[in-house]
C-alpha positions as CSV (number, residue, x, y, z in Angstrom):
1,M,100.0,50.8,56.1
2,S,99.5,52.8,59.3
3,S,101.0,50.9,62.1
4,P,98.7,50.0,65.6
5,L,100.4,53.2,66.9
6,D,99.5,55.3,64.5
7,I,95.8,54.3,64.0
8,K,95.1,54.6,68.1
9,L,97.1,57.7,68.0
10,R,94.6,59.2,65.6
11,Q,91.8,58.3,67.4
12,V,92.8,59.3,70.4
13,F,94.7,63.2,69.2
14,T,92.2,62.9,66.4
15,D,92.5,66.9,65.4
16,E,96.1,67.0,67.0
17,V,98.2,64.8,65.3
18,V,99.8,65.5,61.2
19,N,101.3,62.9,58.6
20,K,105.2,64.1,59.4
21,R,106.1,62.5,55.9
22,L,104.1,65.2,53.7
23,S,106.2,68.0,56.2
24,R,109.2,67.0,54.6
25,I,108.7,68.3,51.1
26,Q,111.3,69.9,49.9
27,Q,109.8,73.6,49.6
28,L,108.8,73.4,53.1
29,D,112.3,73.1,54.4
30,R,112.6,77.1,54.5
31,V,110.0,77.5,57.1
32,P,110.3,75.8,60.4
33,K,108.2,72.5,61.6
34,F,105.5,74.1,63.8
35,I,104.6,76.5,60.6
36,S,104.7,73.8,58.1
37,E,102.9,71.1,60.1
38,Y,100.5,73.9,60.4
39,A,100.2,74.4,56.5
40,V,100.0,70.2,55.9
41,K,97.1,70.0,58.3
42,E,95.3,72.8,56.9
43,L,96.1,72.2,53.1
44,A,96.6,68.9,52.9
45,G,95.1,66.5,55.4
46,D,96.1,63.2,55.2
47,S,96.2,63.4,51.3
48,E,99.8,62.7,49.9
49,D,98.8,63.1,46.1
50,Q,100.2,66.0,43.5
51,T,97.7,68.2,44.2
52,A,98.5,68.7,48.1
53,T,102.0,68.8,47.8
54,N,101.0,72.1,45.2
55,N,99.0,73.8,47.6
56,L,101.4,73.5,49.9
57,T,104.4,75.0,47.5
58,D,102.0,77.7,46.4
59,F,101.3,78.7,49.9
60,V,104.9,79.1,50.4
61,R,106.2,80.9,47.5
62,Q,103.1,83.3,47.4
63,Y,103.4,84.1,51.1
64,Y,106.7,83.0,53.0
65,P,109.2,84.6,49.7
66,E,113.1,84.0,49.6
67,P,114.8,86.4,50.7
68,K,115.6,87.6,47.0
69,D,112.0,88.3,46.4
70,K,112.2,91.3,48.9
71,D,112.4,94.1,46.0
72,R,109.8,92.3,44.4
73,V,107.3,92.1,47.0
74,L,107.9,95.6,48.2
75,Y,107.8,97.0,44.4
76,E,104.0,94.6,44.9
77,I,103.2,96.3,48.1
78,T,103.7,99.7,46.5
79,T,102.0,99.1,42.8
80,K,99.0,97.2,44.0
81,N,98.6,98.7,47.6
82,E,97.9,95.5,49.0
83,Y,99.9,92.4,49.8
84,T,99.3,89.3,51.6
85,L,102.3,88.1,54.2
86,F,103.4,85.1,56.1
87,D,105.9,85.8,58.4
88,E,107.3,86.6,61.8
89,F,105.7,89.2,63.3
90,K,107.0,91.6,66.2
91,V,105.5,95.3,67.7
92,R,108.1,97.0,69.5
93,V,107.3,100.6,71.5
94,D,108.5,103.5,70.8
95,A,108.4,105.2,74.7
96,R,109.3,109.0,72.9
97,D,105.8,109.4,71.1
98,G,103.8,106.4,72.3
99,S,104.2,104.8,68.6
100,T,104.1,101.2,67.7
101,K,106.3,100.3,65.2
102,V,106.2,96.4,63.5
103,E,109.0,94.5,62.6
104,I,108.8,92.3,59.0
105,P,111.9,90.2,58.9
106,S,111.5,89.0,55.4
107,L,111.4,92.3,54.1
108,G,113.9,94.0,56.3
109,I,111.3,96.6,57.6
110,R,111.2,97.8,61.8
111,D,109.1,100.7,61.5
112,A,105.4,99.5,59.8
113,M,102.7,100.4,61.0
114,I,99.3,98.4,62.7
115,M,95.6,99.3,63.1
116,P,95.0,99.5,67.0
117,N,92.5,97.0,67.2
118,V,94.6,94.1,65.4
119,L,97.0,95.0,67.8
120,T,94.3,94.8,70.8
121,A,93.5,91.1,69.5
122,N,97.2,90.2,69.3
123,K,98.9,91.3,72.2
124,D,101.6,88.9,71.7
125,L,102.8,90.9,69.1
126,L,104.1,93.4,72.0
127,E,106.0,90.1,73.5
128,T,108.0,87.5,71.7
129,G,106.6,87.7,68.3
130,M,104.0,86.1,66.2
131,W,104.1,83.8,63.1
132,G,100.8,84.6,61.0
133,T,99.3,86.0,57.7
134,A,99.1,89.7,57.4
135,K,97.4,92.1,55.0
136,L,99.7,94.9,54.3
137,K,98.2,98.1,52.7
138,Y,100.5,100.4,51.1
139,Q,99.9,104.1,52.8
140,R,100.8,106.2,49.8
141,A,99.6,109.5,51.9
142,M,102.1,109.3,54.3
143,L,104.3,109.9,52.1
144,E,103.6,113.9,52.4
145,N,104.4,113.3,56.2
146,E,108.8,113.5,56.9
147,M,108.3,112.0,59.9
148,A,106.7,108.9,58.8
149,Q,106.8,105.7,59.7
150,T,107.3,103.4,56.6
151,P,104.3,103.7,55.0
152,I,103.0,100.1,55.2
153,L,100.3,99.1,57.3
154,M,99.2,96.0,58.5
155,S,95.3,95.6,58.7
156,E,94.7,92.5,59.3
157,F,96.2,89.4,61.0
158,T,95.8,85.8,61.3
159,P,97.8,84.0,63.9
160,L,99.1,80.4,62.8
161,Q,99.6,79.9,66.8
162,Y,97.0,77.8,68.5
163,G,95.0,79.6,70.6
164,E,94.5,78.5,74.5
165,I,95.0,75.1,75.4
166,N,93.0,72.7,77.7
167,I,96.1,70.8,79.3
168,E,93.8,68.8,81.5
169,D,92.1,67.6,78.3
170,Y,95.9,66.8,77.2
171,K,96.7,64.7,80.4
172,S,93.6,62.6,80.4
173,R,94.8,61.2,76.5
174,R,97.9,60.7,78.0
175,E,96.9,58.1,80.2
176,Q,95.4,56.2,77.3
177,F,98.7,55.1,76.5
178,S,101.8,52.7,77.8
179,L,104.8,54.4,78.9
180,E,106.5,52.4,76.0
181,E,103.8,53.2,73.9
182,W,104.1,57.3,75.0
183,I,108.1,57.2,74.3
184,D,107.2,56.2,71.3
185,V,104.9,59.1,70.6
186,L,106.9,61.6,71.7
187,I,110.2,60.5,69.3
188,Q,107.4,60.7,66.3
189,T,106.0,63.8,67.4
190,L,110.2,64.9,67.2
191,G,110.1,63.6,63.3
192,L,111.8,60.5,63.6
193,N,111.2,56.8,63.8
194,P,111.1,55.1,66.9
195,A,112.2,51.6,65.3
196,A,115.4,53.2,64.1
197,Y,116.2,54.1,68.2
198,T,116.9,52.2,71.2
199,T,114.9,52.5,74.3
200,R,118.4,54.5,75.1
201,T,118.6,56.8,72.5
202,K,114.6,57.8,72.5
203,L,114.9,58.8,76.1
204,L,118.0,60.8,75.3
205,Y,116.5,62.1,72.4
206,I,113.4,63.4,74.6
207,T,115.5,65.0,77.5
208,R,116.3,67.8,74.9
209,L,113.0,68.8,75.8
210,I,113.5,69.2,79.2
211,P,114.0,73.1,78.9
212,L,111.0,73.7,77.2
213,V,109.1,72.3,80.2
214,E,111.2,73.3,83.5
215,N,111.5,76.8,84.6
216,N,115.0,77.9,85.2
217,I,117.2,74.7,84.4
218,N,120.7,75.1,82.7
219,M,121.7,72.0,80.3
220,M,124.9,71.4,77.8
221,E,124.7,68.8,75.2
222,L,128.1,67.6,73.8
223,G,128.5,65.2,70.7
224,P,128.9,65.2,67.3
225,R,127.2,67.1,63.9
226,A,124.3,65.6,61.9
227,T,122.5,64.7,65.1
228,G,119.7,66.6,65.2
229,K,120.8,69.0,68.2
230,S,120.0,72.8,66.5
231,F,117.5,71.5,64.0
232,L,115.5,70.1,67.0
233,Y,115.2,73.8,68.9
234,K,115.2,75.7,65.7
235,N,111.7,73.6,64.9
236,I,110.0,73.0,68.3
237,S,109.0,76.1,69.4
238,W,108.5,79.6,68.9
239,H,109.6,80.4,72.8
240,I,112.8,79.6,71.8
241,R,115.9,81.7,71.2
242,L,119.2,80.2,69.3
243,Y,122.3,81.7,68.8
244,S,124.5,80.0,67.1
245,G,127.8,81.3,67.1
246,G,128.8,84.7,66.7
247,Q,128.7,87.8,69.4
248,V,126.1,87.9,71.8
249,S,125.7,91.3,73.6
250,P,124.4,92.3,77.5
251,A,121.4,94.2,75.2
252,V,119.9,91.5,73.6
253,L,120.3,88.7,77.0
254,F,119.4,91.0,79.0
255,Y,118.3,94.2,79.0
256,H,118.7,97.1,76.2
257,G,119.4,100.4,77.5
258,T,118.3,102.0,74.5
259,F,115.3,100.6,73.4
260,K,114.5,100.2,76.9
261,T,113.2,96.4,76.3
262,L,114.0,93.1,78.3
263,G,116.5,91.0,76.0
264,D,116.0,87.2,75.6
265,L,116.2,86.2,79.3
266,G,113.1,87.8,80.1
267,V,110.9,86.8,77.7
268,R,111.5,83.3,75.9
269,D,111.2,80.0,77.2
270,L,114.5,78.9,76.4
271,V,117.9,80.9,75.1
272,V,120.4,78.1,73.3
273,F,123.8,78.6,73.0
274,D,124.5,76.2,69.7
275,E,128.2,75.8,69.1
276,V,129.5,77.5,71.8
277,S,132.8,77.5,71.2
278,R,132.3,79.9,68.7
279,I,130.3,82.0,71.1
280,D,131.6,85.9,71.7
281,F,130.0,87.4,74.6
282,K,130.7,91.0,74.2
283,N,132.1,92.4,77.1
284,P,132.1,89.1,78.7
285,D,133.3,90.0,82.1
286,E,129.5,91.5,82.2
287,V,128.0,89.2,81.0
288,I,129.6,85.7,82.7
289,G,129.0,87.5,85.7
290,K,125.0,88.1,85.0
291,F,125.4,84.6,83.9
292,K,126.2,83.3,87.1
293,D,124.2,85.1,89.1
294,Y,121.4,84.4,86.8
295,M,121.6,81.0,86.4
296,E,121.6,80.5,90.5
297,S,119.0,82.6,91.0
298,G,116.8,83.0,87.9
299,E,116.9,86.6,88.5
300,F,119.4,89.7,86.8
301,E,119.6,93.5,86.6
302,R,121.3,95.5,84.2
303,G,121.2,99.8,83.6
304,L,118.2,101.2,85.0
305,L,116.7,98.0,85.0
306,K,116.1,97.1,88.3
307,R,116.1,93.1,89.6
308,S,114.0,91.3,87.5
309,R,112.6,87.8,87.5
310,S,112.6,84.9,84.7
311,N,111.7,81.6,84.0
312,C,113.9,81.1,80.9
313,S,116.0,77.9,81.0
314,L,119.2,77.8,79.3
315,V,120.8,75.3,77.3
316,F,124.8,75.0,76.0
317,Q,125.5,73.3,73.0
318,G,128.7,72.2,71.1
319,N,129.8,69.5,68.5
320,I,133.2,67.1,69.4
321,D,134.2,65.0,66.9
322,I,133.5,61.5,68.9
323,D,131.4,58.5,68.4
324,G,130.7,56.9,71.5
325,A,131.8,56.8,74.7
326,L,134.6,59.6,76.1
327,P,137.7,58.6,77.4
328,A,137.2,60.9,80.0
329,E,134.8,63.7,80.5
330,D,137.0,66.7,79.9
331,F,134.4,69.2,77.8
332,S,137.1,72.6,78.5
333,A,138.4,71.8,74.9
334,V,135.2,72.7,73.4
335,M,133.9,75.7,75.7
336,P,135.3,79.3,75.2
337,D,137.7,80.2,78.0
338,C,135.3,82.5,79.6
339,L,133.6,79.7,80.8
340,N,135.8,77.4,81.8
341,D,135.2,78.6,85.1
342,P,134.0,76.0,88.1
343,A,131.3,78.0,89.4
344,F,129.4,78.5,86.2
345,V,129.7,74.7,85.4
346,D,128.6,74.4,89.0
347,R,125.5,75.9,87.7
348,I,125.2,73.7,84.7
349,H,122.1,71.0,86.5
350,G,123.1,67.8,83.8
351,M,124.9,67.0,80.3
352,I,123.1,65.3,77.8
353,P,125.3,62.7,75.7
354,G,125.2,63.9,72.5
355,W,128.0,61.7,71.3
356,E,126.1,58.8,71.9
357,M,123.6,60.1,70.2
358,P,123.2,58.2,66.4
359,K,123.7,60.8,63.3
360,I,120.6,60.8,61.8
361,R,121.9,59.8,57.9
362,Q,118.5,58.1,56.3
363,S,115.5,59.8,56.1
364,E,113.7,56.6,54.9
365,V,115.1,55.3,58.0
366,H,116.0,57.4,60.6
367,L,112.7,59.9,60.2
368,C,109.3,59.7,61.1
369,N,106.9,57.9,58.2
370,G,103.5,58.1,60.4
371,Y,101.9,60.4,62.5
372,G,103.0,62.5,65.4
373,L,101.5,65.5,67.7
374,I,101.2,68.6,65.5
375,T,104.1,70.8,66.2
376,D,102.5,73.8,67.0
377,Y,99.9,72.3,69.4
378,F,103.2,70.3,71.3
379,C,104.9,73.6,71.3
380,E,102.3,75.5,73.5
381,V,101.6,72.3,75.7
382,L,104.9,72.0,76.9
383,H,105.0,75.5,77.5
384,E,102.0,75.0,79.7
385,L,103.7,72.5,81.4
386,R,106.4,75.0,82.7
387,K,103.2,76.2,85.0
388,E,102.8,73.1,86.4
389,S,105.1,71.5,89.1
390,F,106.0,68.4,90.0
391,S,109.0,69.1,92.0
392,Y,107.2,68.2,95.7
393,N,106.4,64.7,94.5
394,V,110.0,64.1,93.1
395,S,111.4,65.7,96.0
396,R,109.4,63.0,98.3
397,R,110.1,60.3,96.1
398,I,114.0,60.4,94.9
399,S,115.8,59.9,98.3
400,L,119.7,60.5,97.4
401,R,123.0,59.6,99.2
402,A,126.5,59.7,97.6
403,E,129.7,57.6,98.3
404,K,133.0,59.1,99.7
405,D,131.2,62.4,100.0
406,E,127.8,64.6,100.2
407,I,125.1,65.7,98.2
408,T,125.1,69.4,97.8
409,I,122.0,71.5,97.1
410,R,122.8,72.4,94.1
411,D,123.3,68.3,93.1
412,Q,119.9,68.0,94.9
413,K,118.3,71.0,92.7
414,A,120.1,69.7,89.9
415,I,118.7,66.1,90.0
416,Q,115.0,67.5,91.6
417,R,114.6,69.6,88.3
418,I,115.5,67.3,85.5
419,S,113.7,64.3,87.0
420,S,111.0,66.9,87.1
421,G,111.2,67.7,83.9
422,I,111.5,64.3,82.8
423,M,108.0,63.4,85.1
424,K,105.9,66.1,82.7
425,L,107.1,64.7,79.6
426,L,106.3,61.6,80.2
427,S,104.1,61.1,83.0
428,P,102.4,64.0,82.9
429,H,98.9,62.6,84.4
430,D,100.3,61.1,87.0
431,S,103.6,62.2,89.0
432,N,103.6,59.4,91.5
433,D,104.0,57.2,88.2
434,S,106.6,54.7,89.7
435,E,108.3,53.3,86.7
436,A,108.3,56.9,85.1
437,L,109.5,58.1,88.7
438,E,112.5,55.9,87.9
439,V,113.1,56.6,84.9
440,A,113.4,60.0,85.0
441,A,115.6,59.5,88.8
442,R,117.8,57.4,86.9
443,I,118.7,59.8,83.9
444,A,118.8,62.7,86.4
445,V,121.0,61.1,88.7
446,E,123.9,60.5,85.5
447,Y,123.5,63.5,83.9
448,R,124.6,65.6,87.2
449,Q,127.5,63.5,87.6
450,R,128.7,64.3,84.5
451,I,128.8,67.3,85.7
452,H,130.0,66.7,88.9
453,D,133.3,64.4,87.3
454,W,133.7,67.6,85.1
455,L,134.0,69.8,88.4
456,C,136.6,67.1,89.6
457,I,138.8,67.7,86.5
458,L,138.2,71.8,86.8
459,G,139.0,72.2,90.4
460,P,140.2,69.2,91.9
461,G,141.1,71.1,95.1
462,E,137.6,71.7,95.8
463,F,135.2,69.1,94.1
464,H,136.3,65.3,95.0
465,P,135.0,61.9,93.2
466,K,132.1,60.5,94.5
467,R,128.9,58.2,93.3
468,I,125.6,59.6,93.7
469,L,123.1,57.2,94.4
470,F,119.7,57.0,94.3
471,E,116.1,55.1,95.8
472,I,112.6,55.4,95.0
473,K,110.7,55.4,98.1
474,A,107.3,54.0,98.0
475,V,104.1,56.0,98.0
């Protein structure tokens, strides 16, 4: 039976909600939530009967092959001359001859062809790439050309992403919920059951979204496994690039000199470093130096690339074996040696206390069994909110001071950006909402305080203990 919040949510956001329980069908686990929920909405609606389930599983089985099916799909393309495939496609331009080359990840192909009219209609294929359904045709005649690309042509493409988002419409609908109700709406949208969490832990989960609505913010979260850290970022948005351990080069981050293409910092909303202790930065001196510059200024340069501006935010995540409060907030053991630098840590705006997050253990208890905003819709809302600026009202309304020391410019900038991000999430329709602003300021000060306390351990000669305080000014 639907809860009062579910009923209200379906009335206010008629076409933008989905049954979150349906998206947990096992066969949908291989695709991100922003894709599986689109399929649920299109193929199943609200139905949970066997026919709806079969439609969903058939969709994934037919259009999104597993890695082991790669050769089977290629065989069908070459023998039937046509195949419809669902994937995250990306188009690159070869500057040497102006040719366009399509990347098809599930088939391991990097140089397929594309019809000009298809590319003209879907320019985002040239940027971060797009999820969608493509009709692929085998061009047998191209085999006679020794210089030809892979003779597979994308002749049609249907993106699975939401079109233009009316952010003012979203704000007006948000206004119909109380703050408490809206917090639960966001939690359900993230796939969680609000009844299983305290107000505190709900807010902690929601703050993971700050880097998706706020430009150039640098956050860190350390906590135990199974609290949903990496799961959220893998499933919430296609504007994210997540590195999970392994080697990361300056080329993929900043600029690739051979391909003459911007790296992930130049084209993504957010870059996440998961299991940060296992990240191996190729040429760390170059990467960390550029990182510190970028985290401060939002600009970077590399090789032939002159100074380039980006709004991409950064998140650093790590696992710690602890449950509950930390005895001392020294996180150095979790970080690679190259990042245990006070100058680097000071550029991190806030630390999310992941050790307070409960582990997601029982699906029937911790996961949402009701309705939430469709993830691909919500993803685009978050992307559009990056264009909004709440900084003026935040700086005007939040007064900062410190006991035993002074507030630095970095403290001030960090608290303003975190507060601005929280306000966009909780009160996008009213940046002057005092109730939401009080919540935002309290969390922002806490997150920045944690970074300062860590700096006092890393650099006791430069950083001294202080307590950051705030006050909300009247309008």
